[in-house]
PLY file of the C-alpha trace (Angstrom):
ply
format ascii 1.0
element vertex 150
property float x
property float y
property float z
element edge 149
property int vertex1
property int vertex2
end_header
-0.06 0.05 0.11
2.75 2.32 0.76
4.28 1.73 -2.56
1.13 2.66 -4.31
0.91 5.72 -2.47
4.42 6.76 -3.33
3.57 5.90 -7.10
0.67 7.81 -7.08
2.55 10.81 -5.75
5.15 10.43 -8.08
2.58 10.21 -10.93
0.87 13.50 -9.76
4.04 15.41 -9.33
5.27 14.35 -12.89
1.73 15.12 -14.30
2.06 18.67 -12.52
4.99 19.54 -14.36
7.25 19.06 -11.28
10.47 17.39 -11.36
11.29 15.03 -8.43
14.89 14.17 -7.45
15.77 11.29 -5.20
18.91 11.94 -3.39
20.38 12.94 -0.23
19.26 16.20 1.72
22.63 17.01 2.60
23.59 17.46 -1.09
20.68 19.78 -1.48
21.69 21.56 1.79
25.35 21.97 0.56
24.22 23.44 -2.69
21.66 25.82 -0.77
24.45 26.94 1.36
26.67 27.97 -1.53
23.59 29.73 -3.05
23.04 31.72 0.15
26.41 33.01 0.08
26.18 34.00 -3.40
22.75 35.85 -2.84
24.12 37.48 0.06
27.19 38.81 -1.67
24.98 39.91 -4.75
22.40 41.61 -2.45
25.36 43.54 -0.73
26.91 44.47 -4.13
23.70 45.78 -5.58
23.81 42.85 -8.22
20.07 42.71 -8.65
19.66 41.42 -12.17
22.16 38.60 -11.50
20.03 37.37 -8.33
16.69 37.52 -10.64
18.48 35.86 -13.44
19.52 32.99 -11.21
16.39 32.49 -9.34
13.76 29.87 -9.73
11.07 29.98 -12.40
8.50 30.99 -9.95
10.64 34.06 -9.10
11.35 34.88 -12.80
7.58 34.43 -13.41
7.03 37.74 -11.59
7.86 41.13 -13.55
11.52 41.58 -13.59
11.41 45.30 -12.89
9.30 44.92 -9.95
11.37 42.16 -8.34
14.50 44.34 -9.03
12.93 47.40 -7.29
11.89 45.22 -4.37
15.63 44.11 -4.20
17.00 47.57 -4.37
14.45 49.02 -1.77
15.74 46.03 0.70
19.33 46.95 0.10
18.66 50.81 0.90
16.76 49.79 3.86
19.43 47.44 5.33
22.61 48.39 3.63
25.59 46.27 3.04
25.55 42.83 4.23
28.28 41.74 6.85
27.50 38.23 8.12
25.06 35.68 8.51
24.24 32.43 10.72
22.01 29.96 9.68
19.72 29.14 12.60
17.90 26.41 11.38
17.23 24.31 8.22
14.49 22.07 6.70
14.85 19.95 3.69
11.99 18.53 1.48
12.10 17.04 -2.01
13.69 19.50 -4.27
13.79 22.21 -1.49
15.90 23.54 1.33
14.50 26.33 3.97
16.77 28.49 6.18
15.86 30.57 9.07
18.93 32.99 8.98
20.21 35.73 11.26
21.93 38.16 9.34
23.97 41.35 10.17
23.73 44.20 7.69
25.16 47.91 7.84
21.95 49.09 9.16
21.06 46.42 11.74
20.32 42.73 12.27
17.56 40.87 10.50
15.76 37.58 10.47
15.66 35.79 7.10
13.24 33.29 5.98
14.88 31.84 2.86
13.47 29.18 0.46
15.84 27.52 -2.22
14.54 25.21 -5.06
17.07 22.35 -5.65
16.07 20.36 -8.63
19.60 19.09 -9.52
23.01 19.97 -8.16
22.28 23.93 -8.02
19.92 25.76 -5.67
17.81 28.58 -6.92
16.06 31.35 -4.90
12.53 30.50 -4.31
11.59 33.16 -1.82
13.34 35.71 0.54
11.62 37.27 3.31
13.63 39.78 5.69
12.44 41.06 8.89
13.87 43.47 11.61
15.52 41.88 14.54
16.84 38.50 15.27
15.51 35.61 13.36
12.53 33.81 15.02
13.47 30.21 15.60
11.24 27.14 15.34
10.55 24.96 18.10
13.37 22.54 18.64
12.53 19.17 16.93
10.04 20.93 14.64
12.42 20.96 11.60
14.00 18.04 9.88
17.43 19.71 9.99
17.89 18.38 6.53
18.28 14.65 7.95
17.79 11.93 5.41
14.21 10.48 5.41
13.79 7.50 7.46
12.17 4.59 5.93
0 1
1 2
2 3
3 4
4 5
5 6
6 7
7 8
8 9
9 10
10 11
11 12
12 13
13 14
14 15
15 16
16 17
17 18
18 19
19 20
20 21
21 22
22 23
23 24
24 25
25 26
26 27
27 28
28 29
29 30
30 31
31 32
32 33
33 34
34 35
35 36
36 37
37 38
38 39
39 40
40 41
41 42
42 43
43 44
44 45
45 46
46 47
47 48
48 49
49 50
50 51
51 52
52 53
53 54
54 55
55 56
56 57
57 58
58 59
59 60
60 61
61 62
62 63
63 64
64 65
65 66
66 67
67 68
68 69
69 70
70 71
71 72
72 73
73 74
74 75
75 76
76 77
77 78
78 79
79 80
80 81
81 82
82 83
83 84
84 85
85 86
86 87
87 88
88 89
89 90
90 91
91 92
92 93
93 94
94 95
95 96
96 97
97 98
98 99
99 100
100 101
101 102
102 103
103 104
104 105
105 106
106 107
107 108
108 109
109 110
110 111
111 112
112 113
113 114
114 115
115 116
116 117
117 118
118 119
119 120
120 121
121 122
122 123
123 124
124 125
125 126
126 127
127 128
128 129
129 130
130 131
131 132
132 133
133 134
134 135
135 136
136 137
137 138
138 139
139 140
140 141
141 142
142 143
143 144
144 145
145 146
146 147
147 148
148 149
């Protein structure tokens, strides 16, 4: 029965046009950590077009001018990036989520960042920056990108 449910889920995913990749969450997390460093550097340097061009299809489906304007507003509000610490992570098939505490020129921010990882590269799917330290999930509420048990 479990195999049937997995097969049905896979078929629905394929029919919906989604790509599913079997693999290890650790590999996805490593790719997302690389992408996180690149994102922060580009945001700090004002390379908004490069962020947009390298983002997931969901981000690029939005009007380019609006996305770039939002990034420019974020850069103006927070200033240059200084450092970041990942406070929590969760992995799902083809997706890695981070809760990050970031230090910018103009203050400390909590970031919620989602990367789409369809292959060996991670693509920005969502970025949310809020004032103050990153709110942390309850201990044990995130899977911390551990391999699925089964």
